[in-house]
PALODO-531209 format. One record per residue (C-alpha): residue number from 1; residue in three letters; x, y, z. Coordinates in Angstrom, 1 decimal, padded with zeros to 4 digits, always signed. Example, Ala and Ser with C-alpha at 12.3 -4.5 7.8 and 13.67 -1.06 7.14 Angstrom:
<rs>
<nr->1 rest->ALA xx->+012.3 yy->-004.5 zz->+007.8>
<nr->2 rest->SER xx->+013.7 yy->-001.1 zz->+007.1>
</rs>
This chain:
<rs>
<nr->1 rest->MET xx->+058.1 yy->-021.0 zz->-006.3>
<nr->2 rest->ALA xx->+054.4 yy->-021.3 zz->-007.6>
<nr->3 rest->GLY xx->+053.3 yy->-018.5 zz->-009.8>
<nr->4 rest->SER xx->+050.7 yy->-015.9 zz->-008.8>
<nr->5 rest->ARG xx->+047.9 yy->-017.6 zz->-011.0>
<nr->6 rest->GLU xx->+048.4 yy->-021.1 zz->-009.6>
<nr->7 rest->ILE xx->+048.4 yy->-019.9 zz->-005.9>
<nr->8 rest->ARG xx->+045.3 yy->-018.1 zz->-006.5>
<nr->9 rest->ASN xx->+043.6 yy->-021.2 zz->-007.9>
<nr->10 rest->LYS xx->+044.9 yy->-023.0 zz->-004.5>
<nr->11 rest->ILE xx->+043.4 yy->-020.2 zz->-002.6>
<nr->12 rest->LYS xx->+040.1 yy->-020.4 zz->-004.3>
<nr->13 rest->SER xx->+039.9 yy->-024.1 zz->-003.9>
<nr->14 rest->VAL xx->+040.8 yy->-024.0 zz->-000.2>
<nr->15 rest->LYS xx->+037.9 yy->-021.4 zz->+000.2>
<nr->16 rest->ASN xx->+035.4 yy->-023.7 zz->-001.7>
<nr->17 rest->THR xx->+036.3 yy->-026.5 zz->+000.6>
<nr->18 rest->GLN xx->+036.0 yy->-024.2 zz->+003.5>
<nr->19 rest->LYS xx->+032.5 yy->-023.4 zz->+002.6>
<nr->20 rest->ILE xx->+031.5 yy->-027.2 zz->+002.4>
<nr->21 rest->THR xx->+032.9 yy->-027.8 zz->+005.8>
<nr->22 rest->LYS xx->+031.3 yy->-025.1 zz->+007.3>
<nr->23 rest->ALA xx->+027.9 yy->-026.1 zz->+006.1>
<nr->24 rest->MET xx->+028.7 yy->-029.6 zz->+007.4>
<nr->25 rest->GLU xx->+029.5 yy->-028.3 zz->+010.6>
<nr->26 rest->MET xx->+026.3 yy->-026.2 zz->+011.1>
<nr->27 rest->VAL xx->+024.2 yy->-029.5 zz->+009.8>
<nr->28 rest->ALA xx->+025.9 yy->-031.5 zz->+012.1>
<nr->29 rest->ALA xx->+025.3 yy->-029.1 zz->+015.1>
<nr->30 rest->SER xx->+021.6 yy->-029.0 zz->+014.3>
<nr->31 rest->LYS xx->+021.5 yy->-033.0 zz->+014.2>
<nr->32 rest->MET xx->+023.4 yy->-033.1 zz->+017.1>
<nr->33 rest->ARG xx->+021.0 yy->-031.3 zz->+019.2>
<nr->34 rest->LYS xx->+018.2 yy->-033.7 zz->+018.0>
<nr->35 rest->ALA xx->+020.2 yy->-036.8 zz->+018.7>
<nr->36 rest->GLN xx->+021.1 yy->-035.8 zz->+022.2>
<nr->37 rest->ASP xx->+017.3 yy->-035.0 zz->+023.0>
<nr->38 rest->ARG xx->+016.5 yy->-038.6 zz->+021.5>
<nr->39 rest->MET xx->+019.0 yy->-040.2 zz->+023.5>
<nr->40 rest->LYS xx->+017.9 yy->-038.3 zz->+026.7>
<nr->41 rest->HIS xx->+014.4 yy->-039.3 zz->+026.1>
<nr->42 rest->ALA xx->+015.3 yy->-043.0 zz->+025.8>
<nr->43 rest->ARG xx->+017.0 yy->-043.2 zz->+029.0>
<nr->44 rest->PRO xx->+013.9 yy->-043.1 zz->+031.2>
<nr->45 rest->TYR xx->+012.3 yy->-046.0 zz->+029.6>
<nr->46 rest->GLY xx->+015.7 yy->-048.0 zz->+029.9>
<nr->47 rest->GLU xx->+015.9 yy->-047.0 zz->+033.6>
<nr->48 rest->ARG xx->+012.3 yy->-048.1 zz->+034.4>
<nr->49 rest->ILE xx->+012.6 yy->-051.5 zz->+032.5>
<nr->50 rest->ARG xx->+016.0 yy->-052.2 zz->+034.1>
<nr->51 rest->ARG xx->+014.4 yy->-052.0 zz->+037.5>
<nr->52 rest->VAL xx->+011.4 yy->-054.2 zz->+036.5>
<nr->53 rest->VAL xx->+013.9 yy->-056.8 zz->+035.1>
<nr->54 rest->GLY xx->+016.2 yy->-056.2 zz->+038.5>
<nr->55 rest->HIS xx->+013.1 yy->-057.1 zz->+040.6>
<nr->56 rest->MET xx->+012.2 yy->-060.1 zz->+038.3>
<nr->57 rest->SER xx->+015.7 yy->-061.5 zz->+038.4>
<nr->58 rest->ARG xx->+015.4 yy->-061.5 zz->+042.5>
<nr->59 rest->ALA xx->+011.8 yy->-062.7 zz->+042.4>
<nr->60 rest->THR xx->+010.9 yy->-066.4 zz->+043.7>
<nr->61 rest->VAL xx->+009.7 yy->-067.7 zz->+040.9>
<nr->62 rest->GLU xx->+010.4 yy->-071.4 zz->+039.7>
<nr->63 rest->TYR xx->+011.4 yy->-070.3 zz->+036.1>
<nr->64 rest->ARG xx->+014.5 yy->-068.5 zz->+035.5>
<nr->65 rest->HIS xx->+015.2 yy->-067.2 zz->+032.0>
<nr->66 rest->PRO xx->+018.2 yy->-068.2 zz->+029.9>
<nr->67 rest->PHE xx->+019.5 yy->-064.8 zz->+029.7>
<nr->68 rest->LEU xx->+020.3 yy->-064.8 zz->+033.5>
<nr->69 rest->ILE xx->+022.1 yy->-068.1 zz->+033.7>
<nr->70 rest->GLN xx->+025.8 yy->-068.1 zz->+033.5>
<nr->71 rest->ARG xx->+027.6 yy->-070.6 zz->+031.3>
<nr->72 rest->ASP xx->+030.1 yy->-073.1 zz->+032.9>
<nr->73 rest->SER xx->+032.6 yy->-072.5 zz->+030.2>
<nr->74 rest->VAL xx->+033.0 yy->-069.8 zz->+027.2>
<nr->75 rest->LYS xx->+033.9 yy->-071.5 zz->+023.9>
<nr->76 rest->ARG xx->+031.9 yy->-069.1 zz->+021.4>
<nr->77 rest->VAL xx->+031.2 yy->-065.7 zz->+021.3>
<nr->78 rest->GLY xx->+028.9 yy->-063.3 zz->+019.8>
<nr->79 rest->ILE xx->+029.5 yy->-059.6 zz->+019.5>
<nr->80 rest->ILE xx->+027.3 yy->-056.6 zz->+018.0>
<nr->81 rest->VAL xx->+029.5 yy->-053.8 zz->+016.6>
<nr->82 rest->ILE xx->+027.7 yy->-050.3 zz->+016.4>
<nr->83 rest->THR xx->+029.4 yy->-047.9 zz->+013.9>
<nr->84 rest->SER xx->+028.1 yy->-045.0 zz->+011.9>
<nr->85 rest->ASP xx->+026.9 yy->-045.3 zz->+008.2>
<nr->86 rest->LYS xx->+029.0 yy->-042.1 zz->+007.0>
<nr->87 rest->GLY xx->+032.6 yy->-041.1 zz->+007.6>
<nr->88 rest->LEU xx->+033.8 yy->-037.5 zz->+008.2>
<nr->89 rest->CYS xx->+033.5 yy->-038.0 zz->+011.9>
<nr->90 rest->GLY xx->+036.9 yy->-038.1 zz->+013.2>
<nr->91 rest->ALA xx->+038.4 yy->-041.2 zz->+014.9>
<nr->92 rest->LEU xx->+034.9 yy->-042.2 zz->+016.1>
<nr->93 rest->ASN xx->+034.6 yy->-045.5 zz->+014.0>
<nr->94 rest->THR xx->+038.3 yy->-046.1 zz->+014.2>
<nr->95 rest->ASN xx->+038.5 yy->-046.2 zz->+018.0>
<nr->96 rest->VAL xx->+035.5 yy->-048.7 zz->+018.5>
<nr->97 rest->LEU xx->+036.6 yy->-051.0 zz->+015.6>
<nr->98 rest->ARG xx->+040.3 yy->-051.1 zz->+017.0>
<nr->99 rest->MET xx->+038.9 yy->-052.2 zz->+020.5>
<nr->100 rest->ALA xx->+036.5 yy->-054.8 zz->+019.0>
<nr->101 rest->LEU xx->+039.5 yy->-056.0 zz->+016.7>
<nr->102 rest->ALA xx->+041.7 yy->-056.3 zz->+019.6>
<nr->103 rest->ARG xx->+039.2 yy->-058.2 zz->+021.7>
<nr->104 rest->MET xx->+038.7 yy->-060.5 zz->+018.8>
<nr->105 rest->LYS xx->+042.1 yy->-061.4 zz->+018.4>
<nr->106 rest->GLU xx->+042.4 yy->-062.0 zz->+022.1>
<nr->107 rest->TRP xx->+039.2 yy->-064.5 zz->+021.9>
<nr->108 rest->GLU xx->+040.5 yy->-066.3 zz->+018.8>
<nr->109 rest->GLY xx->+044.0 yy->-066.7 zz->+020.8>
<nr->110 rest->GLN xx->+041.9 yy->-068.6 zz->+023.5>
<nr->111 rest->GLY xx->+040.5 yy->-070.7 zz->+020.8>
<nr->112 rest->GLU xx->+037.0 yy->-069.2 zz->+021.1>
<nr->113 rest->SER xx->+034.9 yy->-068.7 zz->+017.8>
<nr->114 rest->ILE xx->+033.0 yy->-065.5 zz->+017.0>
<nr->115 rest->GLU xx->+030.0 yy->-064.5 zz->+015.5>
<nr->116 rest->VAL xx->+029.3 yy->-060.8 zz->+014.6>
<nr->117 rest->CYS xx->+026.5 yy->-058.7 zz->+014.1>
<nr->118 rest->ALA xx->+027.3 yy->-055.2 zz->+012.4>
<nr->119 rest->ILE xx->+025.0 yy->-052.2 zz->+012.8>
<nr->120 rest->GLY xx->+026.2 yy->-049.4 zz->+010.6>
<nr->121 rest->ASN xx->+027.9 yy->-049.4 zz->+007.2>
<nr->122 rest->LYS xx->+031.4 yy->-048.7 zz->+008.5>
<nr->123 rest->GLY xx->+031.5 yy->-051.5 zz->+010.8>
<nr->124 rest->PHE xx->+030.0 yy->-054.0 zz->+008.3>
<nr->125 rest->ASN xx->+032.6 yy->-052.9 zz->+005.7>
<nr->126 rest->PHE xx->+035.3 yy->-053.5 zz->+008.2>
<nr->127 rest->MET xx->+034.3 yy->-057.1 zz->+009.5>
<nr->128 rest->GLN xx->+034.0 yy->-058.3 zz->+005.8>
<nr->129 rest->ARG xx->+037.4 yy->-056.9 zz->+005.0>
<nr->130 rest->VAL xx->+039.1 yy->-058.7 zz->+008.1>
<nr->131 rest->GLY xx->+037.1 yy->-061.8 zz->+007.5>
<nr->132 rest->ALA xx->+034.9 yy->-061.9 zz->+010.5>
<nr->133 rest->GLY xx->+031.9 yy->-064.3 zz->+010.6>
<nr->134 rest->VAL xx->+029.1 yy->-061.6 zz->+010.1>
<nr->135 rest->VAL xx->+025.8 yy->-063.3 zz->+010.7>
<nr->136 rest->SER xx->+023.7 yy->-060.3 zz->+010.5>
<nr->137 rest->HIS xx->+023.8 yy->-056.7 zz->+009.8>
<nr->138 rest->VAL xx->+021.9 yy->-053.5 zz->+009.6>
<nr->139 rest->THR xx->+022.8 yy->-050.5 zz->+007.5>
<nr->140 rest->GLY xx->+021.1 yy->-047.2 zz->+006.5>
<nr->141 rest->LEU xx->+019.6 yy->-046.3 zz->+010.0>
<nr->142 rest->GLY xx->+019.7 yy->-042.7 zz->+009.1>
<nr->143 rest->ASP xx->+019.6 yy->-039.8 zz->+011.7>
<nr->144 rest->THR xx->+016.5 yy->-041.3 zz->+013.4>
<nr->145 rest->PRO xx->+016.9 yy->-044.9 zz->+014.5>
<nr->146 rest->HIS xx->+013.9 yy->-047.2 zz->+014.5>
<nr->147 rest->LEU xx->+013.7 yy->-050.4 zz->+016.8>
<nr->148 rest->ALA xx->+011.7 yy->-052.2 zz->+014.2>
<nr->149 rest->LYS xx->+014.6 yy->-051.9 zz->+011.7>
<nr->150 rest->LEU xx->+017.1 yy->-053.2 zz->+014.5>
<nr->151 rest->ILE xx->+015.0 yy->-056.1 zz->+015.6>
<nr->152 rest->GLY xx->+015.6 yy->-058.6 zz->+012.8>
<nr->153 rest->ALA xx->+019.7 yy->-058.5 zz->+013.2>
<nr->154 rest->VAL xx->+019.3 yy->-058.6 zz->+017.0>
<nr->155 rest->LYS xx->+016.8 yy->-061.3 zz->+017.1>
<nr->156 rest->ILE xx->+019.4 yy->-063.7 zz->+015.2>
<nr->157 rest->MET xx->+022.0 yy->-062.9 zz->+018.0>
<nr->158 rest->LEU xx->+019.5 yy->-063.4 zz->+020.9>
<nr->159 rest->ASP xx->+018.2 yy->-066.8 zz->+019.4>
<nr->160 rest->GLY xx->+022.0 yy->-067.5 zz->+018.7>
<nr->161 rest->PHE xx->+022.6 yy->-067.2 zz->+022.7>
<nr->162 rest->ALA xx->+019.3 yy->-069.1 zz->+023.5>
<nr->163 rest->GLU xx->+020.2 yy->-071.9 zz->+021.2>
<nr->164 rest->ASP xx->+023.8 yy->-072.4 zz->+022.5>
<nr->165 rest->ARG xx->+025.4 yy->-071.1 zz->+019.2>
<nr->166 rest->PHE xx->+027.4 yy->-069.0 zz->+021.6>
<nr->167 rest->ASP xx->+028.2 yy->-068.6 zz->+025.4>
<nr->168 rest->GLN xx->+028.5 yy->-064.7 zz->+025.6>
<nr->169 rest->LEU xx->+027.1 yy->-061.8 zz->+024.0>
<nr->170 rest->TYR xx->+028.9 yy->-058.5 zz->+024.0>
<nr->171 rest->ILE xx->+028.3 yy->-055.1 zz->+022.4>
<nr->172 rest->PHE xx->+030.6 yy->-052.4 zz->+021.2>
<nr->173 rest->TYR xx->+029.5 yy->-048.9 zz->+020.8>
<nr->174 rest->THR xx->+030.7 yy->-045.4 zz->+021.4>
<nr->175 rest->ARG xx->+029.2 yy->-043.7 zz->+024.6>
<nr->176 rest->PHE xx->+028.4 yy->-040.1 zz->+024.5>
<nr->177 rest->ILE xx->+029.9 yy->-038.2 zz->+027.3>
<nr->178 rest->ASN xx->+029.7 yy->-034.5 zz->+026.0>
<nr->179 rest->THR xx->+030.1 yy->-032.5 zz->+023.0>
<nr->180 rest->MET xx->+033.9 yy->-032.8 zz->+023.0>
<nr->181 rest->LYS xx->+034.0 yy->-036.2 zz->+024.5>
<nr->182 rest->GLN xx->+033.1 yy->-039.6 zz->+023.2>
<nr->183 rest->GLU xx->+034.6 yy->-042.9 zz->+024.4>
<nr->184 rest->PRO xx->+034.4 yy->-046.6 zz->+022.7>
<nr->185 rest->VAL xx->+033.1 yy->-049.1 zz->+025.2>
<nr->186 rest->MET xx->+032.5 yy->-053.0 zz->+025.4>
<nr->187 rest->GLU xx->+029.6 yy->-054.2 zz->+027.6>
<nr->188 rest->GLN xx->+028.5 yy->-057.7 zz->+028.3>
<nr->189 rest->LEU xx->+024.7 yy->-058.1 zz->+027.2>
<nr->190 rest->LEU xx->+024.2 yy->-061.9 zz->+027.9>
<nr->191 rest->PRO xx->+024.1 yy->-063.6 zz->+030.2>
<nr->192 rest->LEU xx->+023.0 yy->-060.2 zz->+031.9>
<nr->193 rest->PRO xx->+025.4 yy->-059.5 zz->+034.6>
<nr->194 rest->GLY xx->+024.3 yy->-058.9 zz->+038.0>
<nr->195 rest->GLU xx->+025.7 yy->-055.4 zz->+038.5>
<nr->196 rest->ARG xx->+023.1 yy->-053.9 zz->+036.2>
<nr->197 rest->PHE xx->+020.6 yy->-054.4 zz->+038.7>
<nr->198 rest->LYS xx->+022.4 yy->-053.4 zz->+041.8>
<nr->199 rest->ASP xx->+021.3 yy->-049.8 zz->+041.5>
<nr->200 rest->THR xx->+017.5 yy->-050.7 zz->+041.1>
<nr->201 rest->GLY xx->+016.6 yy->-048.7 zz->+044.3>
<nr->202 rest->GLN xx->+014.8 yy->-051.8 zz->+045.6>
<nr->203 rest->THR xx->+014.5 yy->-052.9 zz->+049.2>
<nr->204 rest->GLY xx->+013.5 yy->-056.1 zz->+050.3>
<nr->205 rest->LEU xx->+012.4 yy->-059.2 zz->+047.9>
<nr->206 rest->TRP xx->+010.1 yy->-058.6 zz->+045.1>
<nr->207 rest->ASP xx->+007.4 yy->-061.1 zz->+043.9>
<nr->208 rest->TYR xx->+004.8 yy->-060.8 zz->+041.2>
<nr->209 rest->LEU xx->+001.5 yy->-062.4 zz->+040.1>
<nr->210 rest->TYR xx->+001.9 yy->-063.7 zz->+036.5>
<nr->211 rest->GLU xx->-001.0 yy->-063.8 zz->+034.0>
<nr->212 rest->PRO xx->-001.3 yy->-066.0 zz->+032.0>
<nr->213 rest->GLU xx->+002.1 yy->-067.6 zz->+033.4>
<nr->214 rest->ALA xx->+005.5 yy->-066.6 zz->+034.5>
<nr->215 rest->LYS xx->+007.5 yy->-068.1 zz->+031.6>
<nr->216 rest->LYS xx->+005.7 yy->-066.2 zz->+029.0>
<nr->217 rest->VAL xx->+005.7 yy->-062.8 zz->+030.8>
<nr->218 rest->ILE xx->+009.3 yy->-063.2 zz->+031.7>
<nr->219 rest->ASP xx->+010.5 yy->-064.1 zz->+028.2>
<nr->220 rest->GLU xx->+008.8 yy->-061.3 zz->+026.8>
<nr->221 rest->VAL xx->+010.1 yy->-058.7 zz->+029.3>
<nr->222 rest->MET xx->+013.7 yy->-060.2 zz->+029.1>
<nr->223 rest->VAL xx->+013.7 yy->-059.9 zz->+025.1>
<nr->224 rest->ARG xx->+012.3 yy->-056.3 zz->+025.5>
<nr->225 rest->TYR xx->+015.0 yy->-055.2 zz->+027.9>
<nr->226 rest->VAL xx->+017.8 yy->-056.5 zz->+025.8>
<nr->227 rest->GLU xx->+016.4 yy->-054.8 zz->+022.9>
<nr->228 rest->ALA xx->+016.1 yy->-051.5 zz->+024.8>
<nr->229 rest->LEU xx->+019.9 yy->-051.9 zz->+025.7>
<nr->230 rest->ILE xx->+020.8 yy->-052.0 zz->+022.2>
<nr->231 rest->TYR xx->+018.6 yy->-049.1 zz->+021.0>
<nr->232 rest->GLN xx->+020.0 yy->-047.1 zz->+023.8>
<nr->233 rest->ALA xx->+023.6 yy->-047.9 zz->+022.5>
<nr->234 rest->VAL xx->+022.7 yy->-047.0 zz->+019.1>
<nr->235 rest->ALA xx->+021.2 yy->-043.5 zz->+020.1>
<nr->236 rest->GLU xx->+024.3 yy->-042.9 zz->+022.0>
<nr->237 rest->ASN xx->+026.4 yy->-043.7 zz->+019.2>
<nr->238 rest->ILE xx->+024.4 yy->-041.5 zz->+016.8>
<nr->239 rest->ALA xx->+024.7 yy->-038.6 zz->+019.4>
<nr->240 rest->SER xx->+028.3 yy->-039.3 zz->+019.4>
<nr->241 rest->GLU xx->+028.7 yy->-039.4 zz->+015.8>
<nr->242 rest->GLN xx->+027.0 yy->-035.9 zz->+015.2>
<nr->243 rest->SER xx->+029.0 yy->-034.4 zz->+017.9>
<nr->244 rest->ALA xx->+032.4 yy->-036.1 zz->+016.4>
<nr->245 rest->ARG xx->+031.4 yy->-034.6 zz->+013.0>
<nr->246 rest->MET xx->+030.9 yy->-031.2 zz->+014.0>
<nr->247 rest->VAL xx->+034.0 yy->-031.1 zz->+016.0>
<nr->248 rest->ALA xx->+036.0 yy->-032.4 zz->+012.9>
<nr->249 rest->MET xx->+034.3 yy->-030.0 zz->+010.5>
<nr->250 rest->LYS xx->+035.0 yy->-027.2 zz->+012.7>
<nr->251 rest->SER xx->+038.5 yy->-028.2 zz->+013.1>
<nr->252 rest->ALA xx->+038.8 yy->-028.5 zz->+009.3>
<nr->253 rest->SER xx->+037.3 yy->-025.2 zz->+008.6>
<nr->254 rest->ASP xx->+039.8 yy->-023.6 zz->+010.9>
<nr->255 rest->ASN xx->+042.5 yy->-025.5 zz->+009.3>
<nr->256 rest->ALA xx->+041.4 yy->-024.2 zz->+005.9>
<nr->257 rest->GLY xx->+041.3 yy->-020.5 zz->+007.2>
<nr->258 rest->LYS xx->+045.0 yy->-021.0 zz->+008.4>
<nr->259 rest->VAL xx->+045.9 yy->-022.5 zz->+004.9>
<nr->260 rest->ILE xx->+044.3 yy->-019.5 zz->+003.2>
<nr->261 rest->ASP xx->+046.2 yy->-017.0 zz->+005.4>
<nr->262 rest->GLU xx->+049.5 yy->-018.7 zz->+004.5>
<nr->263 rest->LEU xx->+048.6 yy->-018.9 zz->+000.9>
<nr->264 rest->THR xx->+047.6 yy->-015.3 zz->+000.8>
<nr->265 rest->LEU xx->+051.1 yy->-014.3 zz->+002.4>
<nr->266 rest->ILE xx->+052.8 yy->-016.4 zz->-000.2>
<nr->267 rest->TYR xx->+050.9 yy->-014.8 zz->-002.9>
<nr->268 rest->ASN xx->+051.6 yy->-011.3 zz->-001.7>
<nr->269 rest->LYS xx->+055.2 yy->-012.1 zz->-001.4>
<nr->270 rest->THR xx->+055.2 yy->-013.8 zz->-004.8>
<nr->271 rest->ARG xx->+053.5 yy->-010.6 zz->-006.4>
<nr->272 rest->GLN xx->+055.9 yy->-008.0 zz->-004.6>
<nr->273 rest->ALA xx->+058.7 yy->-010.0 zz->-005.9>
<nr->274 rest->ALA xx->+057.4 yy->-009.6 zz->-009.5>
<nr->275 rest->ILE xx->+056.7 yy->-006.1 zz->-008.9>
<nr->276 rest->THR xx->+060.2 yy->-005.4 zz->-007.7>
<nr->277 rest->LYS xx->+061.9 yy->-007.4 zz->-010.5>
<nr->278 rest->GLU xx->+059.9 yy->-005.4 zz->-013.0>
<nr->279 rest->LEU xx->+060.8 yy->-002.3 zz->-011.4>
<nr->280 rest->SER xx->+064.4 yy->-003.4 zz->-011.3>
<nr->281 rest->GLU xx->+064.4 yy->-004.3 zz->-015.0>
<nr->282 rest->ILE xx->+062.8 yy->-000.7 zz->-015.7>
<nr->283 rest->VAL xx->+065.5 yy->+001.1 zz->-013.7>
<nr->284 rest->GLY xx->+068.3 yy->-001.1 zz->-015.3>
<nr->285 rest->GLY xx->+067.0 yy->-000.3 zz->-018.5>
<nr->286 rest->ALA xx->+066.8 yy->+003.4 zz->-018.0>
<nr->287 rest->ALA xx->+070.3 yy->+003.4 zz->-016.7>
<nr->288 rest->ALA xx->+071.6 yy->+001.7 zz->-019.8>
<nr->289 rest->VAL xx->+070.1 yy->+004.4 zz->-022.0>
</rs>
């Protein structure tokens, strides 16, 4: 059995760790509320632009944007994987990366080549380790993502689809459900699936007058719409990250408390055993005299 001094040192070490995890839990709780507000504020814009694109996809214009055209066959696939820059957030990154890796192996088994855009340091490092073809990446987004920092890496993927480098573009991220639940999801970005526009609340056919011309306006709106989808996914992922980190740090703090209780009990037993031994030696010595 360990000595009293060693057990005291262990208790002190666990208490120090508990202070750190408790502080990280409170910081994550504060950031979580801000991230949730940011995510909710981004949703109205995404809903509005989705309605506009839904109207435009059904409008009677001669020009049809390439993002809406389904390819006859799929031989190449592009994916955008969104993860966090930091760890200590439970299985958040592991779950989404496991899903992405499983789908990548499935596509490779079908003879399809894959290009990857990694958003987040964890996903970027993972894709490099597994030897994936990373063509663009963004790291260091911080707690407040800015679309301007995402546009460069995202544009490479959008241009790749427009230039026929790949036939489909998917996005992997963690969707925020509530504070205790987040789920990894895979969504098809390009070509834009028709089910995205089913719930636009529109009736009848819509048409627009375009100035200066339909092609320029539609091209701009379609790119902005896809960028809004990706930004919303990043905002969802950050809200999920902070929630998962808060839960993980709370669990770590609770576990540290249990370890401290167990070590304290062991320390008391060890101390009591030492006292009993000393008393026995004193009584034995007195009896011998």
